N, C-alpha and C positions, 0 to 999 in steps of 0.2 A: 469463344469461351469467355465467361465472365471472370472478374477478378477473384483471386483465391482469398478465402477468409484468413485473416491474421488475428490470432489471439491477442487481445489488447496488452497482455502481460509480456508478449514476445515482440511487440512493436517498439523499436528503439526510439521512435519519434515521440512516444507518449510520455507525459509527465505523471508522477505518482504522488500520493500522499500516504502518510502513516496514520492510521486510525487506531484509537484505543477505546476499549469499552469499560464498563464499571468494574469488571473483574480484573482489569489490568492486562487483558489480552490485546495483542497488536495485530493489525492487518495491513497489508500492502494494498492500496486501492487506486485505481485509475482516476486521474483528476477530472475527466469528463463525465464520470458517473456521480449521481447524487450520493451524498453520505447516507448510509442506512440508519434507520432509527436505532438509538442505543449506542451509537458510535460517535466519536468526535475526532476532529483533525488535531494531531499533536505535532506533525512535522510535514513540511512540503507546502506546495508542490515543488518537486525537483526530479532529477533523473532517478531511475529505478535503483541503481547501485547505491546512491547516497541514501535512499530510503532504507535499503537493506542494511547498510552500515549503521544507520540510526537505530534500527530495531535490535541489531546484534549488540550494540553498546548499551541500550537501555532496558532490554528485556531481562527480567529476573525469573529464573527457573523456580516455579512454585512447587516443584516436586522435592526440592531440597529441604 
């Protein structure tokens, strides 16, 4: 049997970046993937939890 697929967001070995777009929206993104057009790196690469903490600290709720 071949190796089982592991979602890159669930792999504790992966490093992540926090991306932001022109609307101020944040995205958690695996370091090994190219940054999509319209997004830029604002934090990282580092472990997933540190990226999540960064987003929670910097994200502003636009619904308020």
